[in-house]
TORKOL-412721 format. One record per residue: z, y, x of N, C-alpha, C in turn; residue in three letters; chain. Coordinates in pm, whole numbers, m for minus. Last residue first. Example, Ala and Ser with C-alpha at 12.3 -4.5 7.8 and 13.67 -1.06 7.14 Angstrom:
% residues 2
DRENMI     nw     nv     nu    caw    cav    cau     cw     cv     cu residuo cadena
DRENMI    708   m225   1285    714   m106   1367    787      3   1290     SER      A
DRENMI    780   m569   1319    780   m450   1230    780   m330   1320     ALA      A
% end
This chain:
% residues 129
DRENMI     nw     nv     nu    caw    cav    cau     cw     cv     cu residuo cadena
DRENMI   3347   6339  m1521   3337   6466  m1479   3228   6470  m1319     ARG      A
DRENMI   3293   6057  m1538   3316   6129  m1669   3279   6268  m1603     LYS      A
DRENMI   3100   5842  m1426   3105   5948  m1381   3154   6034  m1492     SER      A
DRENMI   3028   5434  m1333   3005   5625  m1473   3075   5732  m1407     PHE      A
DRENMI   2814   5319  m1092   2920   5380  m1193   2923   5462  m1190     GLN      A
DRENMI   2517   5140  m1223   2568   5228  m1192   2722   5258  m1202     PRO      A
DRENMI   2506   4775  m1355   2478   4925  m1370   2603   5026  m1241     SER      A
DRENMI   2422   4477  m1254   2517   4577  m1262   2460   4759  m1274     ARG      A
DRENMI   2204   4321  m1282   2264   4377  m1420   2352   4435  m1399     ARG      A
DRENMI   2065   4287  m1026   1987   4275  m1194   2034   4340  m1257     ALA      A
DRENMI   2205   4589   m926   2172   4446   m871   2062   4445  m1016     LYS      A
DRENMI   2199   4882   m991   2213   4831   m872   2182   4731   m791     LYS      A
DRENMI   1901   4997  m1186   2059   4917  m1182   2096   4919  m1068     LYS      A
DRENMI   1677   5183  m1193   1803   5242  m1246   1973   5146  m1253     GLY      A
DRENMI   1525   4815  m1253   1473   4979  m1228   1623   5091  m1295     TYR      A
DRENMI   1669   4544  m1181   1608   4635  m1251   1602   4755  m1244     LYS      A
DRENMI   1585   4260   m994   1657   4411   m941   1576   4469  m1041     LYS      A
DRENMI   1558   3904  m1078   1477   4070   m985   1552   4130  m1029     ARG      A
DRENMI   1750   3631  m1020   1703   3701  m1145   1646   3838  m1018     GLU      A
DRENMI   1710   3367   m844   1728   3477   m852   1678   3589   m951     VAL      A
DRENMI   1696   3021  m1032   1583   3159   m970   1684   3237   m969     VAL      A
DRENMI   1618   2737  m1182   1734   2870  m1190   1669   2922  m1062     ARG      A
DRENMI   1492   2472  m1235   1445   2596  m1172   1507   2751  m1228     SER      A
DRENMI   1516   2187  m1083   1629   2229  m1141   1532   2395  m1105     ASP      A
DRENMI   1293   1939  m1258   1323   2039  m1191   1417   2132  m1153     ARG      A
DRENMI   1373   1600  m1319   1379   1753  m1341   1357   1853  m1269     THR      A
DRENMI   1446   1383  m1206   1317   1393  m1217   1291   1550  m1237     LEU      A
DRENMI   1726   1366  m1221   1672   1409  m1087   1550   1372  m1081     LEU      A
DRENMI   1892   1263  m1448   1817   1397  m1393   1747   1449  m1267     GLY      A
DRENMI   1989   1016  m1462   2026   1089  m1363   1997   1238  m1346     GLN      A
DRENMI   1766    974  m1647   1871    973  m1706   1999   1043  m1619     PRO      A
DRENMI   1514    876  m1477   1512   1036  m1528   1695   1021  m1644     LYS      A
DRENMI   1629    704  m1254   1644    844  m1208   1592    927  m1333     LEU      A
DRENMI   1589    465  m1401   1716    466  m1348   1706    630  m1292     ILE      A
DRENMI   1328    488  m1556   1427    476  m1624   1591    457  m1548     SER      A
DRENMI   1179    509  m1310   1150    575  m1394   1310    588  m1488     ARG      A
DRENMI   1122    259  m1176   1227    308  m1151   1243    487  m1215     PHE      A
DRENMI    899    176  m1289   1014    103  m1330   1149    171  m1326     GLU      A
DRENMI    730    265  m1085    725    337  m1250    807    235  m1331     GLY      A
DRENMI    703    330   m820    685    190   m892    770    268  m1023     ASP      A
DRENMI    563    521   m705    548    412   m600    567    267   m691     PHE      A
DRENMI    609    736   m869    499    684   m845    487    569   m770     ALA      A
DRENMI    936    735   m850    847    678   m943    690    629   m972     VAL      A
DRENMI    896    826   m572    970    656   m602    911    608   m739     LEU      A
DRENMI    835   1054   m613    741    918   m517    813    815   m553     ALA      A
DRENMI   1016   1185   m723    858   1156   m786    869   1061   m690     LYS      A
DRENMI   1230   1184   m581   1259   1096   m704   1109   1065   m742     SER      A
DRENMI   1127   1305   m338   1182   1179   m302   1211   1072   m474     ILE      A
DRENMI   1157   1562   m442   1058   1513   m411   1012   1351   m411     GLY      A
DRENMI   1434   1599   m496   1319   1625   m604   1233   1595   m568     HIS      A
DRENMI   1541   1588   m220   1576   1482   m330   1461   1500   m450     ARG      A
DRENMI   1414   1811   m146   1300   1656    m94   1404   1551   m181     VAL      A
DRENMI   1508   2025   m295   1369   2018   m294   1331   1870   m272     ALA      A
DRENMI   1804   1982   m173   1771   1927   m363   1614   1950   m334     ASP      A
DRENMI   1747   2067    100   1804   1915     18   1748   1881    m96     ALA      A
DRENMI   1676   2328     24   1559   2239     71   1604   2148     60     GLN      A
DRENMI   1877   2441    m95   1753   2415   m162   1669   2353   m136     ALA      A
DRENMI   2040   2435    176   2105   2367     53   1966   2354    m66     SER      A
DRENMI   1931   2566    355   1890   2447    338   1959   2426    232     VAL      A
DRENMI   1704   2864    152   1811   2783    262   1829   2584    286     GLY      A
DRENMI   1308   2917    129   1464   2885     85   1613   2851    190     GLY      A
DRENMI   1082   2767    307   1111   2828    203   1262   2795    184     GLY      A
DRENMI    956   2401    396   1027   2566    379   1025   2645    246     ASN      A
DRENMI    930   2096    513   1037   2144    350    953   2304    447     THR      A
DRENMI    787   1747    487    834   1913    538    903   1977    473     SER      A
DRENMI    906   1419    562    904   1532    470    920   1647    527     ALA      A
DRENMI    861   1083    505    847   1204    591    825   1308    493     ILE      A
DRENMI   1030    794    506   1009    874    419    961    989    498     ILE      A
DRENMI    987    408    391    968    503    527    937    640    426     ASP      A
DRENMI   1161    185    252   1062    264    210   1093    343    348     VAL      A
DRENMI   1378    m27    267   1277    m42    257   1162     41    211     SER      A
DRENMI   1649     56    209   1615     m3    383   1497    m65    337     GLN      A
DRENMI   1697    242     10   1726    248    116   1671    181    291     GLU      A
DRENMI   1677    122   m244   1525    150   m175   1583    222    m15     GLN      A
DRENMI   1798    121   m482   1802     28   m386   1719    m14   m294     ARG      A
DRENMI   1825    361   m684   1683    265   m700   1711    143   m563     THR      A
DRENMI   2036    476   m545   2017    434   m702   1904    349   m734     LEU      A
DRENMI   2012    542   m329   2105    463   m330   2044    387   m494     ASN      A
DRENMI   1732    734   m367   1747    591   m238   1852    502   m309     LEU      A
DRENMI   1840    940   m458   1777    859   m500   1694    700   m465     PRO      A
DRENMI   2049   1017   m263   2099    944   m406   1996    861   m510     GLN      A
DRENMI   2032   1113    m43   1985    947    m43   1997    923   m152     MET      A
DRENMI   2051   1421    m90   1921   1380    m29   1855   1160    m39     VAL      A
DRENMI   2327   1382   m120   2248   1438   m246   2080   1394   m227     ARG      A
DRENMI   2430   1300     95   2484   1229     15   2357   1251   m112     LYS      A
DRENMI   2348   1512    259   2324   1407    287   2324   1267    166     LYS      A
DRENMI   2525   1723    128   2377   1753    176   2337   1608    228     LEU      A
DRENMI   2791   1647    205   2756   1595     57   2600   1614     58     LEU      A
DRENMI   2739   1658    491   2759   1568    438   2754   1522    296     ASP      A
DRENMI   2635   1818    745   2653   1876    599   2656   1725    516     LEU      A
DRENMI   2624   1805   1014   2781   1771    949   2734   1777    767     GLY      A
DRENMI   2290   1816    990   2440   1750   1104   2483   1747   1010     GLY      A
DRENMI   2067   1766    921   2185   1797    817   2277   1874    873     LEU      A
DRENMI   1876   1719   1102   1852   1776   1022   1987   1876    950     TRP      A
DRENMI   2006   1450   1220   1967   1625   1275   1962   1699   1250     GLU      A
DRENMI   2036   1321   1008   2198   1366   1062   2118   1464   1163     ASP      A
DRENMI   1786   1234    957   1801   1339    829   1989   1380    898     LEU      A
DRENMI   1540   1364   1215   1657   1261   1178   1714   1341   1032     SER      A
DRENMI   1267   1578   1227   1369   1513   1229   1435   1491   1165     GLN      A
DRENMI   1039   1659   1137   1032   1587   1254   1160   1529   1289     GLY      A
DRENMI   1096   1743    889   1043   1881   1000   1105   1777   1132     ASN      A
DRENMI   1269   1457    841   1253   1556    789   1211   1688    870     ILE      A
DRENMI   1243   1078    780   1197   1229    933   1190   1375    823     ALA      A
DRENMI   1397    797    794   1330    902    735   1358   1016    819     MET      A
DRENMI   1342    453    738   1302    563    826   1301    681    751     LYS      A
DRENMI   1307    214    610   1444    302    542   1441    402    679     GLY      A
DRENMI   1098     82    676   1210      6    724   1348     85    734     SER      A
DRENMI    826     35    403    917     42    578   1008     15    588     GLY      A
DRENMI    587    126    237    716    108    267    680     30    399     PRO      A
DRENMI    626    541    186    548    447    227    669    331    242     GLN      A
DRENMI    601    905    147    702    766     96    582    664    104     LEU      A
DRENMI    589   1252    178    533   1106    145    636    986    184     TRP      A
DRENMI    673   1553     48    730   1424     52    614   1328     75     VAL      A
DRENMI    724   1886     52    636   1753     74    671   1657     99     LYS      A
DRENMI    952   2061    m63    948   2001     35    854   1925     22     ALA      A
DRENMI   1020   2456   m136    886   2314   m189    944   2236    m54     ILE      A
DRENMI   1237   2726   m263   1215   2597   m142   1127   2503   m187     ALA      A
DRENMI   1316   2886   m443   1185   2923   m347   1135   2855   m237     THR      A
DRENMI   1493   2639   m632   1466   2764   m586   1300   2824   m533     LYS      A
DRENMI   1252   2359   m586   1410   2399   m634   1398   2521   m539     ARG      A
DRENMI   1044   2069   m564   1091   2170   m582   1209   2224   m611     LYS      A
DRENMI    854   1827   m443    959   1893   m460   1021   2029   m443     GLY      A
DRENMI    565   1650   m428    637   1772   m396    753   1783   m507     THR      A
DRENMI    467   1333   m313    512   1435   m388    551   1502   m399     ALA      A
DRENMI    233   1048   m213    291   1193   m205    333   1251   m282     TYR      A
DRENMI    242    713    m54    297    802   m179    320    954   m149     ILE      A
DRENMI     33    552    149    140    653    148    105    726     m8     LYS      A
DRENMI    m67    240     25   m100    305    140     37    444     93     SER      A
DRENMI     m2   m100    100    m30     m9     m7     28    137     81     MET      A
% end
């Protein structure tokens, strides 16, 4: 079977994910998961969640490249991309991943600043005199 491609997104972060049968290797931006995320164990668990749920940790290789956003948003984008790639790999995984909310793009983004406001909603301080 050839490589399967999927795109994951979160805020302004985008992750391109390629999945292929293999031995469980993971390379993100040319680095291993441990090198890429360092000591951020919670984010590592988040990235591995779709693989753990479908028990594919040791049976697929993942190559991902990310850009935009911060480390946390990139990790969530990689998780989204891995989930979509797993469903393309085997359609039965959909029933496992969908109830966990892993196939839904988290569309929350920063609200834009409005004219006459200090921030998106914060008004200037009122002066009575």
